[in-house]
N, C-alpha and C positions, 0 to 999 in steps of 0.2 A: 541756454546756457552758458550767461553772465555772471556776475560776482554782484551782490546788487549792496551800493557797502550803506547806502539809507537815504531816507528819506531829506529833503534841502526845503530852506525856509524860502520862503515866498511872501508877496503883498497877500494881505488878507483877501480870499476869495478871487483874487488875479484881476483885485479892481483896481490897479495904480500902476503907474511906470516907473515908481522910487525903488520901493524894497523896504520903503521905511516900518510901514504902517503893517505888523506880523503880530502877532499873539506870542512871538516866540523871542519878540525885538528887531532890528532893523539887522538889513543882511550886508555881511561891509565889501566891500570893492578891495581886494586881497593887492592892488597896484598900488592904491591909498587907504587903509582908514578911515580916513575923515572923507573921504569921498562915498556918493551913493554909487550900487550897484548896477543903479535900474532896477526894474518892474516890470513884470510883473513875476518871471519867471528866476528873481532875483538870486535866488540859492543855489540854483543849479548855473548858472555863468558864474557866478563866484566860485565853484566846488571845481569844475574844472579849469578856471585859470589859473588856481589853487595846486594844480595836481591833486588835488583828494580824488579826484577819480577819473577813469578814462573820457569820460561822459557823461553827461546825461538828457533829460526829456524835459520841453520845456513845453507850454499852450501858447496860443498869440490868438487873437480875438482883434487886435489895434496895436500891436507893437512888442505885447508880452515875452516873445522869443527876441526879436531883433534888439530890442532898446537891452538885455542885460547885456547879450551878446556883444555888442559895440562897447559899452561901456565898461564893458570886462577884458574886452580884446581878443575874443572867441570868435570861432563861426559860429551859428546861428541861422536855419533854415526853419521860411516857415513856409511848410510843403503845400500843395495844391489843393482844394478844401474833399475833406472827403477822400482822401488816400492813406489816412491813418487811422486807424478805430479810435475814436472818442469814449468807446463803452468802460464804466469803471471809473471815468472823471467826472469829479466836482464839475460841472459845467458855469461859467458865464453865461456864455448865450448859446444859441441854439444851432443858430446862422451862420457863424461866425470864425467858432473855434477851430484850429489848426490845433495838431500837435507834432511838434517837431524835434529834430535832433540837435543839440550843442555840444561842440567840441572843440579843439586844438586846431586842429588844420581840416583844408576842405577833404582830404581822402578819407580821413578818420566820419567824415558826417557823411558822405557818398556810401559806406560804409555799411552804419547804423542804418541807416535806411534802409539799404537792404534789406535789413532781418525785421524792420519796424514796419513797414506796406502790406497791405494786404486786404482784403473786403473781410467783412467784420457783421455778420447778418444780424447781430445784436444794436450794431450804431445802424439807426437809417437814414445816416449822410453816408455813408459808406459805400464807393464808388468798386463795381467788381471789374475791373478790368485785364489786361494779359502784363503780368509781371517783366519788368526788366533789370538790369542791372549799372545802378546808378555811377558806379566806378567805369563806365565803360571809354566815357571819351578821358581820361582825367591823365596827360601828358601828350596829347593832341595837341600840334598848332591852332591857335584862334588868327592865326591872319588870315583877313579877307572878311571876316564878322563884323556886321554892322550893329554897333551898338549906340543907343540911343538917349541922347540926353534933354534932359526937360528943359523948356525956356520959362516955363509958369510955374509956382510953385515951390519946388522944393530946395530951390537957392534962393527965395525971397528972405530969410531970416537966420542965415549960415555964419556963425562964427569965422573969422577973419582966417583961423590957424586952419579950418577942414575945409575951406575956400581953396585956397592954397595946398592943400595937402590933393583934394579933389582934380583943381588941374594939375597937379605932377602927375596924377596916373592916368589923365587923359592922352597928355603927353605922352605916358612910356606906351600906353594902348596904342596910340597912333605910329609909334618910330618901330612897332614890330609888326605894324603891316593892318588893322582894327582900322576899321572905317565908322567914321564917326557922323551921325545924323541929328543934325536941332529936332525935336519935335514937341507941338503941344499939345498938352493936353487937358481937353476942355472941359471935360465933366470934376475936375479935382476937387473944385471951390465947395461945388457942391456937392461933393459926395463924404468930402471932410464933414459936412453940416450932417448928413442924411448915418454917415458909420455912427456916431455922437447916438444919434435917436434910434437905431438898432441897436444899440449897447446898450443904454440907461435903460430903454424898454423893455430888454430883454433880460437883462439882468434884475429888475423887479420882480419878472414872472418867474424866474429859474430859483431865488432866494427869499419867495411869498411867504414858504415855512419856516425858514431861519429867522427872517423879521418879527414874522408874530409871534416863536414861539419861544425865544429868548435873544431879543434886540437888545437887551443890555452889555451881552456877549460880544454886542461886533461893535467896531473900531465906530468912532462915530463920525470919522469923514470918510469909510466906506457904507455904515448906516444912511449918510445926506443923502449918498451919490445912490443908494439903491431905491428910495424913496422917493428921487427926483421921475424915476420910472414910472409908477403911480397917476402922474400925471399928465403920461404923454396921451395921447389923442389916437385910436384905431386909423383915424385919416392921416396923424401922421408918420406913423408906422407905415403903414401900407406907400405915401409918399417917397419915403426914405428908400421903401424896398423898389421901388420905380429905375427911381437914381443907381443905386446898387446896379440893377441889372441894362440899366443903360450906360453907367464909366464901363461892364463886363463888354459890352459888345462894342464898345470904343476901344476900349485897350485888347483884344483879341483882333479888330481890324487894325490895331498901332502894329501889331507883333506879326504882321503877314509881311512889316516893311522892315521890321528890325529883329535881332535875335538877341538882343538885351537894353532892357532900360539900366543907366546908370546914376541913379541919384544917392545925396549923403543919406546914413539911416537915421542918425537925429541931426541934427539943427548946429548943440550944442555939445561941449565935455562933458563927463558927468562934474555934477555941481558936488 
């Protein structure tokens, strides 16, 4: 029943975080046209922020929903892997690609999520699960929830104004009865390296045909990124998957002790 306004611009093949590299030219940030919108779901965030559409859809394998949402000041959700079908999407990766809603408010995000989740046999990674209403907790008190604040990685290179904003947010949460707990994520440094290996290897695999048939049509920076995947050994890729699953186990264990993890979406403002 939705009225589709149109397709939005994006970073070519989802292979970048800026939104600058596109056949149609760079996606602009509606709050300041001299700033990047972020990527790779650049136009999706920009269109919602500019009131061109009620909501948009993005994909995320390494920040592609979250980065442009943060840069354009909207709500972007990277849901559980397999919750929303990726069938019909030109995938950058096979095992890291998430589809998610991008909206002005949390409530809008939950409403759209209700509409687009569901099992799809045409997606081999789709989860067959019992449907739930993602708006059901909106308006409830969050008093006594436990929010984890990472000790490592997330706050290492944060711009001062972002750190100040986060500190204010943490204080506001504590003032309304939310409990905070400092936590350490031991696998995070290894996971960052592993994620890059997985994305690079899978991107080359998913886009081999385009690279072979028409390399001149692909932006050089994107092409160079894709070609790097050809040099990744199978042993490197498998080791990266082991790290990924070790991190999943650690985070599952962590979320038995906390309800949420609070961290900056990006460490910098949009350049």
